[in-house]
C-alpha positions in Angstrom: 61.9 -50.8 -28.2 60.8 -47.2 -28.3 63.4 -44.5 -28.3 63.7 -42.4 -25.1 63.0 -38.7 -25.9 63.2 -35.3 -24.1 60.5 -32.8 -23.6 59.2 -29.9 -21.5 56.3 -30.0 -19.1 53.7 -27.6 -20.3 50.9 -28.2 -17.7 49.2 -30.7 -15.5 46.3 -32.6 -17.0 44.5 -34.5 -14.2 46.9 -37.0 -12.9 49.1 -36.7 -16.0 51.3 -34.2 -17.7 51.2 -32.4 -21.1 54.7 -32.6 -22.4 56.0 -30.7 -25.5 58.4 -32.8 -27.5 61.3 -31.5 -29.6 59.0 -30.8 -32.6 56.5 -28.8 -30.6 53.9 -31.6 -30.5 52.0 -32.0 -27.2 52.0 -35.5 -25.8 49.9 -36.7 -22.8 52.2 -38.5 -20.4 51.7 -40.7 -17.4 54.3 -40.6 -14.6 55.9 -43.3 -12.6 54.7 -43.4 -9.0 58.2 -43.2 -7.6 59.2 -40.3 -9.8 58.0 -37.6 -7.4 56.4 -34.3 -8.4 57.1 -32.8 -11.8 56.4 -29.1 -12.3 55.5 -26.8 -15.2 58.8 -25.9 -16.9 60.6 -29.2 -16.0 62.7 -30.8 -18.6 62.0 -34.6 -18.7 62.9 -37.8 -20.4 60.0 -39.8 -21.6 59.1 -42.8 -23.8 56.1 -43.3 -26.1 53.6 -45.9 -25.0 50.1 -47.0 -26.0 48.3 -44.9 -28.5 49.6 -41.4 -28.8 50.6 -41.1 -25.1 53.9 -41.4 -23.3 55.4 -42.2 -19.9 57.8 -39.8 -18.1 60.9 -41.7 -16.9 62.9 -38.9 -15.3 62.8 -35.3 -14.3 66.1 -33.7 -15.4 68.0 -31.4 -12.9 66.5 -28.0 -12.4 68.5 -24.8 -12.8 66.0 -23.0 -10.7 62.6 -23.5 -9.0 60.0 -21.7 -7.0 58.1 -23.5 -4.2 55.0 -23.1 -2.1 54.0 -24.7 1.2 52.2 -28.1 1.0 50.6 -30.4 3.5 52.6 -32.0 6.3 55.3 -29.3 6.3 56.4 -30.2 2.8 57.0 -27.9 -0.1 55.7 -28.2 -3.7 57.4 -26.8 -6.7 55.3 -24.1 -8.4 57.5 -23.7 -11.5 60.9 -24.9 -12.7 63.7 -23.6 -14.8 62.7 -20.0 -14.6 65.0 -17.1 -15.7 62.9 -14.2 -14.4 59.7 -13.3 -12.5 57.7 -10.2 -13.0 55.7 -8.8 -10.0 52.6 -7.1 -11.6 51.1 -4.1 -9.8 48.3 -1.7 -10.7 46.6 1.5 -9.2 43.5 -0.7 -8.6 43.4 -2.8 -6.5 45.6 -1.0 -4.0 49.1 -2.6 -4.3 50.0 -5.3 -1.8 53.6 -4.2 -1.2 54.2 -6.9 1.4 53.3 -9.6 -1.2 55.6 -7.8 -3.7 58.5 -7.7 -1.3 58.0 -11.4 -0.4 58.1 -12.4 -4.0 61.2 -10.4 -4.6 62.9 -11.8 -1.5 62.1 -15.4 -2.6 63.4 -14.7 -6.1 66.7 -13.2 -4.7 67.0 -16.3 -2.4 66.5 -18.6 -5.3 68.8 -16.6 -7.6 66.0 -15.8 -10.1 66.0 -12.4 -11.8 63.0 -10.3 -10.8 61.4 -7.1 -12.1 58.2 -5.1 -11.6 55.4 -4.2 -13.9 53.1 -1.3 -13.3 49.9 -2.1 -15.3 47.0 0.2 -16.0 49.1 3.4 -16.2 46.1 5.0 -18.1 44.1 4.9 -14.8 43.8 7.9 -12.5 46.1 7.2 -9.5 49.0 5.6 -11.4 51.2 8.6 -10.7 50.7 8.2 -7.0 52.6 4.9 -7.2 55.7 6.4 -8.8 57.4 7.4 -5.5 57.1 3.8 -4.1 58.4 2.4 -7.4 61.4 4.7 -7.3 62.5 2.9 -4.1 62.6 -0.3 -6.1 64.4 1.3 -9.0 67.0 2.7 -6.6 67.5 -0.8 -5.3 68.3 -2.0 -8.8 65.0 -3.4 -10.0 63.7 -2.7 -13.5 60.2 -1.3 -13.6 58.0 -1.6 -16.7 55.1 0.9 -17.0 52.5 -0.4 -19.3 48.8 -0.4 -20.3 47.2 -3.4 -21.9 44.3 -1.2 -22.9 46.3 1.3 -24.9 49.4 -0.9 -25.7 51.8 1.6 -24.0 55.0 0.0 -22.9 54.3 -3.4 -24.3 57.1 -3.4 -26.9 59.7 -2.8 -24.2 58.4 -5.6 -22.2 58.3 -8.0 -25.2 62.0 -7.2 -25.8 62.8 -8.3 -22.3 60.8 -11.6 -22.7 62.3 -12.8 -26.0 64.9 -15.0 -24.3 64.6 -17.4 -21.4 61.5 -18.4 -19.4 59.5 -15.8 -17.5 56.6 -15.8 -15.1 54.0 -13.2 -14.1 53.0 -13.0 -10.5 51.2 -10.7 -8.1 47.8 -10.2 -6.5 44.5 -10.8 -8.2 42.9 -8.1 -10.2 46.0 -6.3 -11.5 45.5 -7.4 -15.1 47.8 -10.5 -15.4 45.2 -12.2 -17.6 44.8 -9.3 -20.0 48.6 -8.9 -20.1 49.0 -12.6 -20.9 46.5 -12.3 -23.7 48.3 -9.2 -25.1 51.6 -11.2 -25.1 50.0 -14.4 -26.4 47.4 -13.7 -29.2 46.9 -17.5 -29.7 46.5 -18.3 -26.0 43.0 -19.6 -26.4 44.0 -21.8 -29.3 46.7 -23.3 -27.2 44.3 -24.0 -24.4 42.0 -25.7 -26.9 44.9 -27.8 -28.1 45.7 -28.9 -24.5 42.0 -29.7 -23.9 42.0 -32.0 -27.0 44.7 -34.0 -25.3 42.9 -34.1 -21.9 42.3 -37.9 -21.6 43.5 -37.7 -18.1 41.5 -34.6 -17.1 40.2 -31.4 -18.5 42.7 -28.5 -18.7 41.4 -25.3 -17.3 42.6 -21.7 -17.2 43.2 -22.2 -13.4 46.2 -24.4 -14.2 49.7 -23.0 -14.6 50.7 -23.3 -18.3 53.9 -22.8 -20.2 53.6 -21.0 -23.6 56.1 -20.2 -26.3 56.1 -16.5 -27.1 55.8 -15.3 -30.7 59.0 -13.3 -30.6 61.0 -16.0 -28.7 61.2 -17.0 -25.1 58.6 -18.7 -22.9 56.0 -17.5 -20.5 54.5 -19.4 -17.6 50.9 -18.2 -17.0 49.9 -18.9 -13.4 46.4 -17.5 -12.8 45.5 -16.1 -9.4 48.2 -15.5 -6.8 51.2 -17.8 -7.1 52.2 -18.3 -3.4 56.0 -18.4 -3.1 56.5 -19.5 0.5 59.3 -18.3 2.7 59.5 -21.8 4.2 63.0 -22.5 2.8 64.3 -19.0 3.4 66.7 -18.9 6.4 65.6 -15.9 8.6 69.2 -15.1 9.2 69.7 -14.7 5.4 66.6 -12.6 4.7 68.4 -9.3 4.9 70.6 -10.6 2.0 67.5 -10.8 -0.2 67.0 -7.0 0.1 69.2 -5.4 -2.5 68.9 -2.0 -0.9 70.4 -3.3 2.3 73.6 -4.6 0.7 75.7 -1.4 1.2 75.1 -1.6 4.9 75.4 -5.3 5.6 78.6 -6.2 7.4 78.9 -2.7 8.9 76.8 -3.4 12.0 78.4 -3.4 15.5 77.6 -7.1 15.9 78.3 -9.8 13.3 75.0 -11.6 14.0 72.9 -8.4 13.8 69.4 -9.2 12.6 68.6 -5.5 11.9 65.7 -5.5 14.3 66.4 -3.9 17.7 70.2 -4.5 17.7 72.4 -1.7 18.9 74.8 -0.3 16.3 72.7 -1.6 13.4 73.9 0.1 10.2 70.6 -0.8 8.4 68.5 0.9 11.0 70.8 3.9 11.0 70.4 4.1 7.2 66.6 4.1 7.6 66.7 6.8 10.3 69.0 8.9 8.1 66.6 8.6 5.1 69.0 6.5 3.0 66.8 3.5 3.1 63.0 3.4 2.6 61.2 3.1 6.0 58.3 1.3 4.3 60.6 -1.3 2.8 62.3 -1.8 6.2 58.9 -2.2 8.0 57.9 -4.9 5.5 61.3 -6.6 6.1 60.4 -6.8 9.8 57.1 -8.4 8.9 58.7 -10.9 6.6 61.1 -11.9 9.4 58.0 -13.0 11.3 56.8 -15.0 8.4 60.2 -16.6 7.9 60.0 -17.8 11.5 62.0 -15.4 13.6 60.3 -16.1 16.9 62.3 -13.6 18.9 60.7 -10.7 17.0 57.0 -10.3 17.4 56.4 -6.9 15.8 55.3 -3.7 17.4 
């Protein structure tokens, strides 16, 4: 009888999973039909089977996860056992601040540490973003200012990444791929190794993949825009995900204040007094709509 082992899901390969065992070896594993979805970053129990392949028996409990909407009103786990998420921005393309705030809100709701990265600081226009970024720093978010072209700021980022499991997120075109390549010099070798184990399907760079970083820690590379849905965020709790709102929560006239049009709202008063960013507040109102607050329709 084969001994049951533990491993970490590195990526999806067709209908199977690439699992890294305790020695760092990649094993192509099938999954039991009743097992449910396994995500990149999951810790699993598996057993060897025919050839050099394996069978996943159990997905171990997750300490954290990020989800996105799926068919039929369901949600699908994007990544599991994350310690931090970095929202990557750049002068070009123009930052999607609403997407950034949505990612930060979801991370707060899921109790995952979040930070921001301003890439391409060598480009003209980077200085124009500094005021907006100061709003996030005032809210307690760390901001890393880097250039993958010149290498500026990369050492400070590496020191942040050397423990735990991190993920890069953000809109397309901000340089996530070049940043991943700078952090992972052997990334292409790793992709080749995974392709060599692709009996269940060819691995491509469009698949989320977990890598071990040279200086310690792990990085989940999820090309494109990782959509972290607000489906599981209770609209009545959305304000709690805004760190900058915290000093004013509980100080409104009404206990059930939603910080929209309610009279005596401490959050709105702080915005009007210049103590809170009006832009952040306006995006909060838009996220309320996305989170399903039917009573507020914007305007």
